[in-house]
C-alpha positions, 0 to 999 in steps of 0.5 A, a space after each residue: 729410219 722410217 716408221 711403218 703403221 700396218 693397220 690389218 682392216 679386217 681386225 682394227 689391228 695395228 702393229 709398228 715396223 721399224 725399217 731400213 731407208 729403202 726397205 722392202 715391206 714385205 722384208 721389214 714386215 717379216 723380220 718383225 715378226 709381222 704376220 703377212 699372208 694366213 692360211 693355206 697363202 701361206 706356202 701358195 704365195 711367189 715369196 716376194 716376186 710380184 707374182 701372185 698379188 697376194 699381197 695387195 695394199 694401200 698406202 700412204 703417202 705414196 710418194 714415201 714408197 718407190 714408183 710403182 714396178 713392171 709387176 704392178 702396172 700388170 695387176 692393174 692395180 688401183 692408183 693408192 694400191 702397191 704390191 707389199 713385196 714391191 715397195 720400197 720403204 722411203 719415208 713414213 707410211 701407214 699401210 692398211 691390208 687384208 691379211 686374208 685367207 
């Protein structure tokens, strides 16, 4: 079972999540009652369809997640960034996210 360490870059708060092999990162966070969005973004997001870009995260190591998706390429993300809603976890990872308003 992969271990996911999530670091909120705004507060330096760390959360440890558990997820099954191949689990979706956004769904795992919601299942573990982790904050994914704040403020109006709780209501104004694409609900995990890869369209809004509100869930951009930095992931290390990238070898333990799926390759970039079509939607991630559309958002022109940095090489170490992915959309949390498009990430499938295949091993232990560290996620850095700014849970922004």
